[in-house]
C-alpha positions in Angstrom: -109.4 165.2 265.5 -111.6 162.4 264.1 -111.4 162.1 260.4 -113.8 160.5 258.0 -113.4 160.4 254.2 -116.7 160.7 252.5 -117.2 159.7 248.9 -114.7 162.3 247.9 -115.2 164.5 250.9 -112.9 164.5 254.0 -115.0 165.1 257.1 -113.1 166.2 260.2 -115.0 166.2 263.5 -113.6 167.6 266.7 -112.9 165.2 269.5 -111.0 165.4 272.8 -107.2 165.0 272.4 -104.0 165.7 274.2 -102.0 168.3 272.2 -98.8 167.3 274.0 -98.9 164.0 272.3 -98.8 165.8 268.9 -95.8 168.0 269.9 -93.5 165.7 271.9 -91.9 164.1 268.9 -91.3 167.0 266.6 -87.5 166.6 266.7 -87.9 162.9 265.7 -90.3 163.8 262.9 -87.8 166.4 261.6 -85.0 163.8 261.5 -87.3 161.3 259.7 -88.3 163.9 257.2 -84.6 164.5 256.3 -84.1 160.8 255.7 -87.2 160.7 253.4 -86.2 163.9 251.7 -82.7 162.5 250.9 -84.1 159.2 249.6 -86.6 161.0 247.4 -84.3 163.5 245.8 -84.4 163.3 242.0 -80.7 163.1 241.1 -80.9 161.9 237.5 -79.7 164.7 235.1 -82.7 164.2 233.0 -85.1 164.5 235.9 -87.3 167.3 237.3 -88.1 168.1 240.9 -89.8 171.4 241.5 -92.2 173.0 244.0 -93.5 176.5 243.3 -96.5 178.8 243.2 -98.4 179.6 240.1 -101.2 182.0 239.5 -104.2 179.9 238.9 -107.8 181.1 238.9 -106.7 184.5 240.3 -104.9 183.1 243.3 -101.5 181.5 244.0 -101.7 177.7 244.0 -98.9 175.4 245.0 -97.6 172.9 242.4 -95.3 170.0 242.9 -93.5 168.3 240.0 -91.4 165.1 240.2 -90.0 162.7 237.6 -86.9 160.9 236.6 -87.0 161.9 232.9 -88.6 165.1 231.5 -89.3 163.3 228.3 -91.8 161.0 230.0 -95.5 161.7 229.7 -97.0 164.1 232.3 -99.7 163.0 234.7 -101.7 165.8 236.3 -103.1 164.3 239.5 -106.1 166.0 241.1 -106.4 165.2 244.8 -109.4 164.3 246.9 -111.1 165.9 249.9 -112.1 168.5 249.2 -109.0 170.1 250.8 -107.3 166.8 251.3 -104.0 167.6 249.5 -102.0 164.7 248.1 -98.6 166.4 248.2 -97.9 165.5 251.9 -98.6 161.8 251.1 -96.8 161.3 247.8 -93.6 160.1 249.6 -95.6 157.0 250.6 -96.4 155.6 247.1 -95.3 157.8 244.2 -91.6 157.2 243.6 -92.0 154.1 241.3 -94.5 156.1 239.2 -91.8 158.8 238.7 -89.6 156.4 236.7 -92.2 156.3 233.9 -94.2 159.6 234.3 -93.6 163.1 235.4 -96.2 163.5 238.2 -97.7 166.9 238.8 -99.7 167.5 242.0 -101.2 170.7 243.1 -102.9 171.9 246.3 -106.3 173.1 245.2 -107.9 176.4 246.4 -108.7 176.1 250.1 -106.3 173.2 250.5 -102.9 172.8 252.3 -100.1 175.2 251.2 -102.5 177.0 248.8 -104.9 177.6 251.8 -102.0 179.3 253.6 -101.4 181.7 250.6 -104.8 183.4 250.5 -107.0 185.0 253.2 -110.0 182.7 253.6 -112.6 185.5 253.5 -111.4 186.4 250.0 -111.9 182.8 248.8 -115.5 182.2 250.0 -117.3 183.3 246.8 -115.1 181.0 244.7 -115.6 177.7 246.5 -117.7 176.1 243.9 -117.2 173.0 241.7 -117.2 174.9 238.4 -114.3 177.1 239.6 -112.3 173.9 240.7 -112.9 172.5 237.2 -111.6 175.7 235.6 -108.6 175.6 238.0 -107.7 172.1 236.8 -107.9 173.3 233.2 -105.6 176.3 233.9 -103.1 174.0 235.7 -103.1 171.7 232.7 -102.5 174.6 230.3 -99.7 175.9 232.5 -98.0 172.6 232.9 -98.4 171.8 229.2 -96.6 175.0 228.3 -93.9 174.9 231.0 -92.8 171.4 230.2 -93.3 171.6 226.4 -96.0 168.9 226.1 -98.8 168.7 223.6 -101.1 167.1 226.1 -101.1 165.6 229.6 -102.7 162.6 231.2 -105.4 163.7 233.7 -105.9 161.5 236.8 -108.2 162.2 239.7 -108.8 160.5 243.1 -112.0 160.6 245.1 -113.3 164.2 245.2 -110.7 164.9 242.5 -112.7 162.7 240.1 -115.6 165.2 240.2 -113.1 167.9 239.1 -111.3 165.6 236.6 -114.4 164.4 234.9 -115.6 167.9 234.5 -112.3 169.1 233.1 -112.1 166.3 230.6 -115.6 166.9 229.4 -115.0 170.7 229.1 -111.5 170.7 227.5 -110.7 167.2 226.0 -108.1 168.8 223.7 -105.8 169.1 226.7 -105.6 165.5 227.7 -104.4 162.2 226.2 -106.6 160.3 228.6 -108.6 160.4 231.9 -108.0 158.1 234.8 -110.5 157.9 237.6 -109.4 156.3 240.9 -112.3 156.0 243.3 -114.5 157.6 240.7 -117.6 159.5 241.8 -120.5 158.9 239.3 -123.5 159.6 241.5 -123.1 160.8 245.1 -126.6 159.8 246.1 -126.2 156.3 244.8 -122.8 156.0 246.5 -124.4 157.0 249.8 -127.1 154.4 249.5 -124.6 151.6 248.7 -122.3 152.6 251.5 -125.1 152.7 254.0 -126.4 149.3 253.0 -122.8 147.9 253.4 -122.4 149.5 256.8 -125.7 148.0 258.0 -124.9 144.6 256.6 -121.5 144.5 258.2 -122.8 145.8 261.6 -125.4 143.1 261.7 -122.9 140.4 260.6 -120.6 141.4 263.5 -123.4 141.9 266.0 -122.2 145.5 266.6 -125.2 146.8 268.6 -123.7 150.3 268.8 -123.3 150.5 265.0 -126.7 149.0 264.4 -128.4 151.6 266.7 -126.5 154.6 265.2 -127.2 153.5 261.6 -130.9 152.9 262.4 -131.1 156.5 263.7 -130.4 157.9 260.2 -132.5 155.4 258.2 -133.8 155.5 255.6 -130.6 156.7 254.1 -130.2 158.9 252.2 -134.0 159.0 252.1 -135.9 162.3 251.7 -134.3 164.1 254.6 -131.4 166.5 254.0 -128.0 164.8 253.9 -126.5 166.7 256.8 -122.9 166.5 257.8 -124.0 164.6 261.0 -125.9 162.0 259.1 -123.0 161.5 256.7 -120.4 161.2 259.5 -122.6 158.4 261.1 -122.8 156.5 257.9 -119.1 157.0 256.9 -117.8 156.0 260.4 -119.2 152.5 260.1 -118.7 151.9 256.4 -115.0 152.8 256.8 -114.7 151.0 260.1 -115.5 147.8 258.2 -112.8 148.4 255.5 -114.7 150.7 253.2 -111.8 153.2 253.1 -108.8 150.9 253.4 -109.5 147.2 252.8 -109.3 144.9 255.8 -108.5 147.9 258.1 -110.7 149.7 260.5 -108.7 152.9 260.2 -106.4 154.7 257.8 -104.0 156.5 260.1 -101.1 155.9 257.6 -102.8 158.4 255.3 -104.0 160.9 257.8 -100.6 161.1 259.5 -98.6 161.2 256.3 -97.9 164.9 256.6 -96.0 164.5 259.8 -93.2 162.8 257.8 -93.6 164.7 254.6 -90.5 166.5 253.3 -92.8 168.7 251.3 -94.7 170.1 254.3 -93.7 171.9 257.4 -95.8 172.0 260.6 -97.7 175.1 259.5 -98.6 173.4 256.2 -99.8 170.2 258.1 -102.0 172.4 260.3 -103.6 173.9 257.2 -104.9 170.5 256.0 -107.6 170.4 258.7 -108.2 174.1 258.6 -108.7 174.1 254.9 -111.0 171.1 255.1 -113.2 172.7 257.7 -113.3 175.9 255.6 -114.2 174.2 252.3 -116.5 171.4 253.3 -119.6 173.3 254.3 -119.4 175.4 251.2 -118.9 172.5 248.8 -121.1 169.8 250.4 -124.5 170.9 248.9 -123.0 170.9 245.4 -121.1 167.7 245.9 -124.3 165.9 247.0 -125.9 166.9 243.6 -123.0 165.4 241.5 -124.4 162.9 239.0 -122.5 161.8 235.9 -124.8 158.9 235.0 -126.3 160.8 232.1 -122.9 161.2 230.4 -123.2 158.7 227.6 -120.3 159.7 225.4 -116.8 160.5 226.6 -114.5 162.5 224.3 -111.1 161.0 225.2 -109.8 157.6 226.4 -111.1 156.7 229.9 -109.7 154.3 232.4 -111.2 153.5 235.7 -109.3 152.0 238.7 -111.9 150.4 240.9 -111.4 149.0 244.4 -113.4 145.8 245.0 -113.8 146.8 248.6 -114.5 150.5 248.1 -117.5 151.6 250.1 -116.4 155.3 250.3 -117.0 155.8 246.5 -118.5 152.4 245.7 -117.2 150.9 242.4 -120.4 149.3 241.1 -121.9 152.6 239.7 -118.5 153.3 238.0 -118.4 149.8 236.5 -122.0 150.2 235.2 -121.3 153.6 233.7 -118.1 152.4 232.0 -119.9 149.5 230.4 -122.5 151.8 228.7 -120.4 154.9 227.9 -119.0 155.4 224.4 -115.4 156.5 224.2 -112.4 156.2 221.9 -110.9 153.8 224.3 -112.1 152.5 227.7 -110.8 150.1 230.3 -111.9 149.2 233.8 -109.3 147.7 236.2 -110.4 146.0 239.3 -108.2 146.0 242.4 -109.2 143.0 244.4 -107.4 143.9 247.6 -108.2 147.6 247.7 -110.9 149.8 248.9 -110.7 153.5 248.3 -107.0 154.1 248.7 -105.8 152.1 245.6 -102.4 153.8 245.1 -101.5 153.1 248.7 -103.1 149.6 249.0 -101.8 148.1 245.7 -99.0 150.4 244.5 -97.4 147.7 242.3 -100.6 147.0 240.4 -101.3 150.8 240.2 -97.9 151.2 238.3 -98.4 148.1 236.1 -102.0 149.2 235.2 -100.8 152.7 234.3 -98.1 151.2 232.1 -100.4 148.8 230.4 -103.5 150.9 229.9 -102.5 154.6 229.9 -98.9 155.3 229.1 -99.1 153.8 225.5 -101.9 156.4 224.8 -99.4 159.2 225.4 -96.2 157.6 224.0 -97.9 156.6 220.7 -99.4 160.1 220.1 -97.7 162.4 217.5 -95.1 164.6 219.1 -95.1 168.4 218.9 -92.9 169.6 216.1 
């Protein structure tokens, strides 16, 4: 399976492979999972570690909650994709954050463990961006009540920023602040910038194959439909030259995270690709029309984490939007050694930036009586 992350959309394309290579080390994976599970156990009496289903948007959706102190502010983290769940990868970067926040992740409709809960044919009519936004709002309301919080911090990554921005604009009363990581402002503008970067890098490296393939889809995005095939061609080379993970031509650490995840079994891991293939075609037309450039006023504090090398959701449109938007509080944080995968690439700076720019907004707020 060849995997490409597109401006918030995980594209999976079939390729030849040897299934035996995937199966031969299951026993070793199981042993490793137990080590990671033991290390990651929340043992503090004040902590919380839960994984459960909740009825959200008319279906059961899986929620994962972890934190060392229930009194800490809650972050609701909206994952990318679509259908690229974060829960199987949280063991890679999240533990330090859990000392200062209670982190809530959920597998969205059509994603991961949630995908396994509901027959796909019953979901088809609900795979639309407004429904995902309403789901995020329902999760926020559920979490707020369950953990006795007045509000939560809303954080989105990649595709999740489309949902997060929509939820913050629709129900600002639920959130202390919004944090966008790899923010999508304009899909079409992102595509243009990513393509130009891929062409520039291909020429700089005299990569004739890349130059030829990129020329075949030019002008891009142009007036032709943005088909999955055209997007895969562009994304392949933008990400090959570090546009997904800085200084790397691949991001296998992320795509293979589920193999060692203590939160996922083999069936859940298989659902990642299945859910992606199910969701992508249904959401792609709507995703390609996403454009938040006309949002001139934001109702809550907004913080943007921007990878200097991000050519999956390029940061320049986000920086430009942030400079002109009016908000109660706004901050932009540049991650000089990151592309799109900021929490993985610069986890220390991610933690420090959340502590400096976001946590005070929740800690200083009046508490529920």
